[in-house]
C-alpha positions in Angstrom: 128.3 85.4 69.1 132.0 84.7 69.3 132.8 81.0 69.7 129.1 80.3 70.0 128.7 77.7 67.2 128.7 74.0 67.9 132.0 73.7 66.1 133.5 76.5 68.3 133.4 79.1 65.5 131.3 82.3 65.5 127.5 81.8 65.6 125.2 84.0 63.4 121.5 84.3 64.2 118.9 86.0 61.9 115.3 86.9 62.8 112.4 88.7 61.2 109.0 89.6 62.7 105.9 91.4 61.6 103.2 92.8 63.9 99.7 94.2 63.2 96.9 95.6 65.3 93.4 96.8 64.3 91.1 98.6 66.7 87.7 97.0 66.1 86.0 99.3 68.7 86.6 100.8 72.1 86.4 97.4 73.7 88.5 95.2 71.3 91.8 95.5 69.4 92.7 92.5 67.2 96.4 91.7 67.0 98.6 89.4 64.9 102.3 88.5 64.9 104.5 86.4 62.7 108.2 85.6 63.3 111.0 83.6 61.8 114.3 82.8 63.3 117.3 81.2 61.5 120.1 79.7 63.5 122.4 77.8 61.1 125.1 77.4 63.8 123.0 75.8 66.5 123.7 78.6 69.0 120.1 79.2 70.2 117.9 76.6 68.5 120.1 73.5 68.9 119.3 70.8 66.3 117.0 72.8 64.0 117.9 75.7 61.7 114.5 77.5 61.4 111.6 78.2 63.7 108.4 80.0 62.5 105.7 81.4 64.8 102.2 82.9 64.2 100.0 84.4 66.9 96.6 85.9 66.8 95.1 87.6 69.8 93.2 90.5 71.1 93.3 93.2 73.7 90.0 93.5 75.4 89.1 96.5 77.6 85.9 95.5 79.3 85.3 98.9 81.0 86.6 101.5 78.6 84.5 104.4 80.0 85.1 103.7 83.7 87.7 105.9 85.3 89.4 102.9 87.0 88.1 100.1 84.7 89.7 101.6 81.6 93.1 100.6 83.0 92.2 96.9 82.8 93.3 94.9 79.7 92.6 91.2 79.1 94.8 89.7 76.4 94.0 86.2 75.1 96.0 84.6 72.3 96.6 81.5 70.4 100.1 80.7 69.0 101.4 78.1 66.5 105.1 77.2 66.3 106.7 75.2 63.5 110.3 74.0 63.1 112.2 72.2 60.4 112.9 69.4 62.8 110.9 67.6 65.5 112.0 69.8 68.4 108.6 70.2 70.2 108.4 67.0 72.3 109.0 64.9 69.1 106.8 67.0 66.9 107.5 69.7 64.3 104.8 72.0 65.6 103.0 73.0 68.8 100.0 75.1 69.6 99.7 77.1 72.8 97.0 79.3 74.3 97.5 82.1 76.7 95.8 84.9 78.5 97.0 87.7 80.7 95.5 90.6 82.6 97.2 94.0 82.9 96.1 96.8 85.1 98.0 100.0 84.6 98.1 102.9 87.0 
């Protein structure tokens, strides 16, 4: 990002991620994700250089054989974030839980 660094110079941001999914059966697919982002110039992350994230979750299809119900997906997950500095309300880490429901048509 041109002129995006704290000192007015160009900002460089690096990120890597890994994703995995395993279909346990017709009802459940287990999922995992890890990510790393490096922002040495403070463009996106502010006072910290590195943030790491790991998430485990699932996609649940409660009605996989029903003509309408097969379109419903429930996706719970748990996520852990970690940073080099205390950027999460004065902590270096945070844990969050989430769930969503998707109905496709």
